[in-house]
C-alpha positions in Angstrom: 110.3 9.8 -204.7 109.3 8.9 -201.2 105.8 7.5 -200.9 103.5 9.5 -198.6 102.1 7.6 -195.7 98.5 6.4 -195.9 96.2 7.9 -193.3 93.9 5.2 -191.8 90.2 5.8 -191.3 89.0 7.5 -188.1 87.8 4.1 -186.8 91.4 2.8 -186.9 93.4 5.8 -185.9 93.4 4.8 -182.2 95.2 1.6 -182.9 97.5 3.1 -185.5 101.2 2.3 -185.2 103.5 4.5 -183.2 105.1 5.9 -186.3 102.1 8.0 -187.1 103.0 10.2 -184.1 105.8 11.5 -186.3 103.1 13.4 -188.3 101.4 15.9 -185.9 99.0 17.1 -188.5 97.0 13.9 -187.9 94.8 14.3 -184.8 94.0 11.4 -182.5 90.3 10.8 -182.6 88.3 8.9 -180.0 84.6 9.3 -180.5 83.9 13.0 -180.6 87.0 14.0 -178.7 89.9 15.6 -180.6 93.5 15.7 -179.3 94.9 18.5 -181.4 96.9 21.5 -180.2 95.0 23.7 -182.7 91.6 22.8 -181.3 90.9 25.2 -178.3 87.7 23.4 -177.3 89.5 20.0 -176.8 86.9 18.0 -178.8 84.6 18.2 -181.8 81.1 19.2 -180.6 78.3 16.7 -181.4 75.7 18.2 -183.7 73.0 16.0 -182.2 73.7 17.1 -178.6 74.0 20.7 -179.8 70.7 20.5 -181.5 69.0 19.1 -178.4 70.6 21.8 -176.2 69.6 24.7 -178.5 66.0 23.4 -178.8 65.7 23.2 -175.0 67.3 26.6 -174.3 65.2 28.3 -177.0 62.0 26.8 -175.7 62.8 28.1 -172.3 63.6 31.6 -173.7 60.4 31.8 -175.7 58.3 30.7 -172.7 60.0 33.2 -170.4 59.4 35.9 -173.1 55.7 35.1 -173.1 55.5 35.2 -169.3 57.4 38.5 -169.2 55.0 40.1 -171.6 51.9 38.6 -170.1 52.7 39.7 -166.5 54.5 42.9 -167.5 57.6 41.9 -165.6 60.2 43.9 -167.5 62.5 43.8 -164.5 63.1 40.1 -165.2 64.4 40.9 -168.7 68.0 40.0 -167.6 66.9 36.4 -167.4 65.2 36.4 -170.7 68.0 38.2 -172.6 70.6 35.9 -171.0 68.7 32.9 -172.2 68.7 34.1 -175.8 72.4 34.8 -175.6 72.9 31.3 -174.2 71.1 29.9 -177.2 73.4 31.8 -179.5 76.3 30.2 -177.8 75.0 26.7 -178.5 74.2 27.7 -182.1 77.9 28.6 -182.6 78.8 25.0 -181.6 77.4 23.9 -185.0 80.1 26.1 -186.6 82.7 24.7 -184.3 81.8 21.2 -185.4 82.7 22.2 -189.0 85.7 24.3 -188.0 87.0 23.0 -184.7 90.3 24.7 -185.1 88.9 28.2 -185.6 90.0 30.5 -182.8 87.6 33.3 -183.8 84.5 31.1 -183.7 85.7 29.6 -180.4 86.2 33.0 -178.7 82.6 34.1 -179.6 81.1 30.7 -178.6 83.1 30.7 -175.4 81.8 34.2 -174.4 78.2 33.4 -175.3 78.4 30.2 -173.2 80.2 31.4 -170.1 78.8 34.9 -169.7 75.0 34.5 -169.8 75.0 33.1 -166.2 75.9 36.6 -165.2 72.5 37.7 -166.5 70.8 34.8 -164.6 72.5 35.9 -161.4 71.5 39.5 -161.9 67.8 38.4 -162.3 68.1 36.6 -158.9 69.5 39.8 -157.3 66.7 41.9 -158.6 64.1 39.3 -157.6 65.1 39.4 -153.9 64.7 43.1 -153.8 61.3 43.0 -155.5 60.1 40.3 -153.2 61.2 42.0 -150.0 59.6 45.3 -151.1 56.3 43.6 -152.0 56.2 41.8 -148.6 57.2 45.0 -146.8 60.0 43.1 -145.2 62.9 45.3 -146.3 64.1 45.5 -142.7 65.2 41.8 -143.0 67.9 42.6 -145.5 71.1 44.3 -144.3 70.9 47.3 -146.8 68.0 49.5 -148.0 66.2 47.7 -150.8 67.2 50.2 -153.5 70.8 49.8 -152.5 71.1 46.0 -152.0 69.9 45.4 -155.6 72.2 48.0 -157.0 75.3 46.8 -155.0 74.9 43.2 -156.2 74.0 44.1 -159.8 77.1 46.4 -160.0 79.2 43.6 -158.6 77.7 41.2 -161.2 78.5 43.7 -164.1 82.0 44.2 -162.8 82.8 40.5 -162.6 81.1 40.1 -166.0 83.6 42.5 -167.6 86.5 40.9 -165.8 85.5 37.5 -167.1 85.0 38.8 -170.6 88.4 40.4 -170.7 90.1 37.3 -169.4 88.1 34.9 -171.5 89.0 36.7 -174.7 92.7 36.4 -173.9 92.7 32.6 -173.1 93.1 31.5 -176.7 96.0 33.8 -177.5 98.9 32.2 -179.4 101.2 33.8 -176.8 101.4 31.4 -173.9 102.0 34.2 -171.4 99.0 36.2 -172.6 96.8 33.0 -172.5 97.9 32.2 -169.0 97.3 35.7 -167.8 93.8 35.6 -169.5 93.0 32.4 -167.6 94.0 33.9 -164.3 92.0 37.1 -165.0 89.0 35.0 -165.9 89.3 32.8 -162.8 89.7 35.9 -160.7 86.4 37.3 -162.1 84.7 34.0 -161.6 85.9 33.7 -158.0 84.7 37.3 -157.2 81.4 36.5 -158.7 81.1 33.3 -156.7 82.0 35.2 -153.5 79.3 37.8 -154.3 76.7 35.1 -155.0 77.6 33.3 -151.8 77.0 36.5 -149.8 73.7 36.9 -151.6 72.7 33.4 -150.8 73.4 34.0 -147.1 71.4 37.2 -147.1 68.5 35.3 -148.9 68.5 32.5 -146.4 68.5 35.0 -143.5 65.6 36.9 -145.1 63.5 33.7 -145.3 64.3 32.8 -141.7 63.3 36.3 -140.5 60.1 36.3 -142.4 59.2 32.8 -141.2 59.9 33.5 -137.5 58.8 37.2 -137.3 56.1 37.5 -139.8 54.3 34.1 -139.9 51.0 35.7 -141.0 52.5 36.4 -144.5 54.3 33.0 -144.8 51.9 31.9 -147.5 51.7 30.8 -151.1 54.7 32.9 -152.2 56.8 30.1 -150.7 56.6 28.5 -154.1 58.4 31.5 -155.6 60.9 31.5 -152.7 61.7 27.8 -153.5 62.1 28.7 -157.2 64.7 31.3 -156.3 66.4 28.8 -154.0 66.5 26.2 -156.8 67.8 28.7 -159.3 70.6 29.7 -156.9 71.6 26.1 -156.3 71.7 25.5 -160.0 74.0 28.5 -160.5 76.3 27.4 -157.6 76.6 23.9 -159.2 77.5 25.6 -162.5 80.4 27.3 -160.8 82.1 23.9 -160.2 82.5 22.8 -163.8 84.3 25.4 -165.8 88.0 24.5 -166.1 90.1 21.4 -166.6 88.7 18.0 -167.4 85.0 19.1 -167.1 85.5 21.9 -169.6 87.1 19.7 -172.2 84.8 16.7 -172.0 81.5 17.1 -173.8 79.4 14.8 -171.6 80.5 16.6 -168.4 80.0 20.0 -170.1 76.3 19.2 -170.6 75.9 17.4 -167.3 77.6 19.8 -164.9 77.5 23.1 -166.8 74.5 23.1 -169.1 72.0 21.1 -167.0 72.3 23.2 -163.8 71.7 26.4 -165.8 68.8 25.0 -167.7 67.2 24.0 -164.3 68.1 27.4 -162.9 66.1 29.1 -165.7 63.3 26.6 -166.2 62.3 26.6 -162.6 60.8 30.1 -163.1 58.4 28.8 -165.7 55.8 27.4 -163.4 56.6 30.0 -160.7 57.0 33.1 -162.7 57.6 36.1 -160.4 55.0 38.2 -162.1 52.3 35.8 -160.9 53.2 36.6 -157.3 54.6 40.1 -157.3 52.2 42.8 -158.6 53.0 45.6 -161.0 55.1 48.7 -160.2 52.2 51.0 -159.3 50.8 48.6 -156.7 54.3 48.0 -155.4 55.0 51.7 -155.0 51.8 52.2 -153.1 52.7 49.3 -150.8 56.2 50.7 -150.1 54.8 54.2 -149.3 52.3 52.7 -146.8 53.6 49.4 -145.4 50.9 49.2 -142.8 48.2 48.5 -145.4 50.0 45.7 -147.2 47.9 42.7 -147.6 49.7 40.4 -150.0 47.5 38.2 -152.1 49.0 35.4 -154.1 47.6 33.2 -156.9 46.2 29.9 -155.9 
């Protein structure tokens, strides 16, 4: 009877003899990375890094929830809900650590990681409309305020659905379906990036118009304007790190995917929009009679 080969420990697999490659069931392990065709993530997630990430994301989510309740800014709930969904995505990485070959766990984790930024983007779209309405500067955006928010949010939802459809197909065992899913996902991501770039141009133009044409109201709300700009930059950086080497290397995943989104969300904690933009009743009064607007901002 032929003797079965002895599998060396994980610390020696890298230097194992070439003959081991005849047994594909043995993965090649280097640190936390895993070279295994059955592992869709490309590495085994570190529980330590996952724990740190979920603690940070949950802390931000809880803080944003408190601010949303305190200042009654329900129109920023997209950001809050997106943050909790993002935390769920990181929580599922604990399951992936124990079951790195599970396609089902990977699909759910993948969607909860890559789709919450759509909610962050929607919050930025809503915030610009609210800010322009409160300052009575709606003429400095190219569409009526009720339409510009609606157009961008509909665009965000549409690209969200495209990415969800594509993302769910990327781990199919059928190579053609998986490739088609990747193309669909990238198409949705590209459309979302284009929409966000257009939004960014509109926002920069809005700030320029207010600065040059309404200097009397160029006051303390600039802190909120900077927070929105920082959030937008963080999301734009996030768009760079989705596929290829960055997506299958854990260090780069946290550095170029997670960190920009954490900054994009956390920047609103010290500059929560509800501190600068008043409640709906006051805003409605201001919109109906722009000539009496006297914005006052917290010191």
